[in-house]
C-alpha positions in Angstrom: 67.6 173.9 151.3 67.4 176.4 148.4 69.5 179.5 148.8 68.0 182.9 148.2 70.0 185.0 145.8 69.4 188.7 145.5 70.6 191.2 142.9 72.1 190.4 139.5 74.2 187.4 140.7 74.3 184.5 138.3 73.3 181.2 139.9 72.7 177.6 138.7 70.5 175.1 140.5 70.2 171.5 139.2 67.5 169.1 140.3 68.3 165.6 139.2 67.3 162.0 139.8 65.2 159.2 138.3 61.7 159.4 136.9 58.9 159.7 139.4 61.2 161.4 142.0 59.5 164.8 142.0 62.0 166.7 139.9 59.4 168.7 137.9 57.3 169.3 141.0 60.3 170.8 142.8 61.2 172.9 139.7 57.6 174.2 139.6 57.7 175.0 143.4 60.8 177.1 143.1 59.5 178.9 140.1 56.3 179.7 141.8 58.1 181.1 144.8 60.1 183.3 142.5 56.8 184.6 141.0 55.4 185.2 144.4 58.5 187.3 145.1 57.6 189.3 142.0 60.6 188.2 140.0 60.4 188.0 136.2 60.3 184.3 135.3 60.6 182.5 132.0 60.1 178.7 131.7 61.2 176.4 128.9 60.5 172.8 128.0 61.6 170.6 125.1 58.9 170.3 122.4 59.5 166.5 122.3 57.9 166.2 125.8 54.2 166.3 124.9 53.1 163.6 127.4 50.8 165.8 129.5 50.6 169.3 127.8 52.0 171.2 124.8 52.3 174.5 126.6 53.0 173.6 130.3 55.4 171.8 132.4 53.3 169.1 134.2 54.6 167.0 137.0 53.4 163.4 137.6 51.5 164.8 140.6 49.6 167.1 138.2 51.4 170.4 139.3 51.8 172.6 136.3 53.2 175.9 135.1 53.1 177.6 131.6 56.3 177.1 129.5 57.7 177.9 126.1 58.4 175.0 123.8 61.8 174.8 122.3 63.6 172.4 120.0 67.2 173.2 120.9 69.2 174.6 123.7 70.1 177.6 121.5 66.4 178.5 121.3 66.4 179.0 125.1 69.3 181.5 124.9 67.5 183.3 122.1 64.2 183.3 123.9 65.3 184.7 127.3 64.3 188.4 127.6 66.8 190.9 129.0 64.6 191.7 132.0 64.1 188.1 133.0 65.6 187.3 136.4 64.8 183.5 136.7 65.0 180.9 134.0 63.4 177.5 134.5 64.4 174.5 132.3 62.7 171.1 132.5 63.9 167.7 131.1 67.5 168.8 130.6 68.4 165.3 129.3 66.2 165.8 126.2 68.3 168.7 125.0 71.5 168.7 122.8 75.0 169.0 124.2 74.8 172.8 124.1 72.5 173.0 127.1 75.4 173.2 129.5 76.9 176.1 127.6 73.6 177.9 127.4 73.0 177.6 131.1 76.5 178.8 132.0 76.1 181.8 129.7 72.7 182.8 131.3 74.2 182.5 134.7 77.2 184.6 133.6 74.9 187.5 132.7 73.2 187.4 136.1 70.3 185.0 135.6 69.2 182.5 138.3 68.8 179.3 136.2 66.9 176.3 137.7 67.3 173.1 135.7 65.6 169.7 136.2 66.4 166.4 134.5 67.5 162.8 134.6 71.1 162.3 135.5 71.2 158.6 134.3 69.8 157.0 131.2 67.9 153.7 130.9 71.2 151.8 131.0 72.3 153.6 134.2 74.9 155.6 132.4 75.3 159.4 133.0 73.9 161.9 130.5 77.1 163.7 129.6 75.6 167.2 129.3 73.7 166.8 132.6 77.0 165.8 134.2 78.5 169.1 133.0 75.5 171.0 134.5 76.2 169.3 137.9 79.8 170.4 137.8 78.9 174.0 136.9 76.0 174.3 139.4 76.1 176.3 142.7 73.4 174.0 144.1 72.5 170.4 143.4 69.4 168.5 144.6 69.5 164.8 144.1 65.9 163.4 144.3 65.0 159.8 145.0 61.9 157.9 144.0 60.4 154.7 145.5 61.5 151.4 143.9 58.5 149.7 142.3 59.9 146.3 143.1 60.9 146.4 146.7 59.9 149.8 148.1 63.5 151.0 148.9 64.8 154.4 147.7 65.2 154.4 144.0 67.9 156.1 142.0 67.5 154.4 138.6 64.9 154.6 135.8 63.8 151.2 134.5 62.7 151.1 130.9 59.9 148.6 130.4 59.4 148.9 126.6 61.6 147.3 123.9 63.9 149.9 122.4 67.7 150.6 122.1 67.1 154.3 121.5 68.6 156.4 124.3 65.7 158.9 124.3 62.2 157.4 124.4 59.4 159.6 125.7 57.0 157.8 128.0 55.3 157.7 131.4 54.3 155.0 133.8 53.6 152.4 131.1 57.1 152.7 129.7 59.2 153.4 132.8 59.3 152.8 136.6 61.7 153.7 139.3 64.1 151.0 140.6 66.7 150.8 143.3 70.3 149.8 142.5 69.6 146.1 143.4 66.3 145.8 141.4 67.5 147.7 138.4 67.8 145.6 135.2 69.7 147.8 132.6 69.4 145.3 129.7 65.7 144.5 130.2 64.5 146.6 127.3 67.0 144.9 125.0 65.8 141.5 126.2 62.2 142.6 125.4 63.3 143.8 121.9 65.0 140.4 121.2 61.7 138.6 122.3 59.7 140.8 120.0 62.1 140.0 117.1 61.8 136.3 117.7 58.0 136.6 117.8 57.9 138.4 114.5 60.3 135.8 113.0 58.0 133.0 114.1 54.9 134.7 112.6 56.8 135.3 109.3 57.7 131.6 109.2 54.2 130.4 109.7 
């Protein structure tokens, strides 16, 4: 249950979990409630996330809210207006390491900061700056998805495409939610090796 904070009291809320667990939807819900309460709200999203919209945060369930595009965490700090009361930040894992420092600074000057993002990468390893956010937060919501293999609660994000890059932007064709038992952390590397073998065979023909 989300706490209600009144007055200029700094506050950090983190919504984390795998893809398809409703993180962005929950972020949008909280921001809309703040708007209904006539609070001044600013929303930010990383410019790299252009899957659904360039100027909005859009959930997988098609909920949406206007947002400012930024390239770095520092741009969030520079873009927040003095009168803003609530700051929403989506896809925290896409930002640089400074995101935790920026969020802490905003809370220290009295902003309510609501952050959503993946806590684990495609190998099941923690995003270090998201881990810092979790340690700093007053409130944490851990969302679970549904495993696409067995239907159990899913806490992992399974990458389906061949890549060893830690950040690869994609939707349902590139990722699916998996539970701990069904999660295959090296699957994308296996796919990459198969692609390399296929290219080698074609080159040898």
